[in-house]
C-alpha positions in Angstrom: 86.2 120.6 93.6 89.6 121.3 95.2 92.5 122.1 92.9 95.2 119.5 93.5 97.5 120.2 90.6 100.2 121.6 93.0 100.3 118.1 94.5 101.2 116.4 91.2 104.6 115.8 89.8 105.4 114.7 86.3 107.3 111.6 85.2 110.1 113.9 83.9 110.4 115.7 87.2 110.7 112.4 89.0 113.2 111.0 86.5 115.3 114.2 86.8 115.2 114.1 90.6 116.1 110.4 90.8 119.1 111.1 88.4 120.4 114.1 90.3 123.9 112.9 91.4 124.2 115.9 93.8 121.5 114.2 96.0 122.8 111.4 98.3 121.9 107.9 97.0 119.9 107.1 100.1 117.7 110.1 99.6 117.1 109.3 96.0 116.3 105.7 97.0 113.6 106.9 99.4 112.1 109.0 96.7 112.1 105.9 94.4 110.3 103.8 97.0 107.7 106.5 97.5 107.2 106.7 93.7 106.9 102.9 93.2 105.1 101.6 96.3 102.0 102.2 98.4 104.0 103.2 101.4 104.4 106.3 103.6 107.6 108.3 104.1 107.7 107.4 107.8 107.4 103.7 106.9 110.2 103.8 104.4 112.5 105.6 106.7 111.9 103.0 109.4 113.2 100.1 107.2 116.2 98.3 108.5 118.7 96.2 106.4 117.0 92.9 107.2 113.7 94.2 105.9 115.1 94.2 102.4 115.1 90.8 100.7 116.7 92.1 97.5 117.4 88.7 96.0 113.6 87.9 96.2 112.8 91.6 95.3 110.8 92.1 98.4 110.7 94.5 101.3 109.0 93.6 104.6 107.0 96.4 106.1 106.6 96.0 109.9 104.3 98.0 112.1 102.5 99.6 109.1 100.0 102.3 109.9 97.3 99.7 109.2 99.0 97.4 111.7 100.8 94.1 111.2 103.5 93.0 108.8 103.3 92.7 105.1 105.6 92.3 102.1 105.7 94.3 99.0 107.4 93.5 95.8 110.0 95.9 94.4 111.3 96.5 90.9 114.6 95.2 89.7 115.8 98.8 89.6 114.8 99.3 93.3 116.4 96.0 94.3 119.7 97.0 92.6 119.6 100.4 94.3 119.0 98.8 97.7 121.7 96.3 97.1 124.2 99.2 96.6 122.9 101.0 99.7 123.2 97.9 101.9 126.6 96.8 100.7 128.0 94.3 103.2 125.8 95.5 106.1 123.6 92.9 107.8 121.8 95.2 110.3 121.0 98.8 111.1 118.9 101.3 109.3 118.5 100.7 105.5 118.6 104.4 104.6 121.6 106.2 106.1 123.5 109.4 105.7 126.8 109.9 107.4 126.4 106.6 109.3 123.0 107.5 110.9 119.3 106.9 109.9 118.1 109.4 107.3 115.6 111.9 108.6 112.3 113.0 107.2 113.4 116.6 107.0 116.5 115.7 104.9 114.3 113.8 102.4 111.6 116.5 102.2 114.1 119.4 102.0 116.1 117.8 99.2 113.0 117.1 97.1 111.8 120.7 97.5 115.2 121.9 96.4 115.6 119.6 93.4 112.0 120.0 92.1 111.6 123.8 92.6 109.3 123.5 95.6 107.3 120.3 95.1 106.5 118.4 98.2 107.7 114.8 98.6 104.1 113.9 99.2 103.6 114.6 95.5 105.3 111.3 94.7 102.7 109.2 96.5 99.8 111.4 95.5 100.7 111.4 91.8 101.1 107.6 91.8 97.7 107.2 93.5 96.0 109.5 91.0 97.6 107.6 88.1 96.3 104.3 89.6 92.8 105.8 90.1 92.9 107.1 86.5 93.9 103.7 85.2 91.2 102.0 87.2 88.7 104.6 85.9 89.8 104.1 82.3 89.5 100.3 82.6 86.0 100.7 84.2 85.0 103.0 81.3 86.4 100.5 78.7 84.4 97.7 80.2 81.1 99.5 80.0 78.9 98.5 77.1 78.3 101.3 74.6 75.1 103.3 75.3 72.8 103.9 72.4 71.8 107.4 71.8 68.5 108.5 70.3 
């Protein structure tokens, strides 16, 4: 079995990264989206302002890797963060830095620096592992007890 512990990030590491005021808010918002949603970094960076329906706590994902368009719910915290990032804008990229779309390299590099070398992929991978673990636990809990001899 392959060792994947280097791909995992703790809740504390994520909380500390998200709270780091030295990191631009748009970068931290991308990290939060990766932590909360089943979405890829390229998909998050492609979001435009009209894709965020913050009052309804939804984000519309267009041209997903699987194809098509779908909506995903977001937390109140994420909606508030997006509302701050959007401000009065009605169009253009959702995640910007210095007036231009945030780049993958900026997001990845900042996460490595803040977490001491972790990859930004660890956010998504850790969440997936937690979901699998929760699913595995619920499956185990649903099994009837086996009798032993």
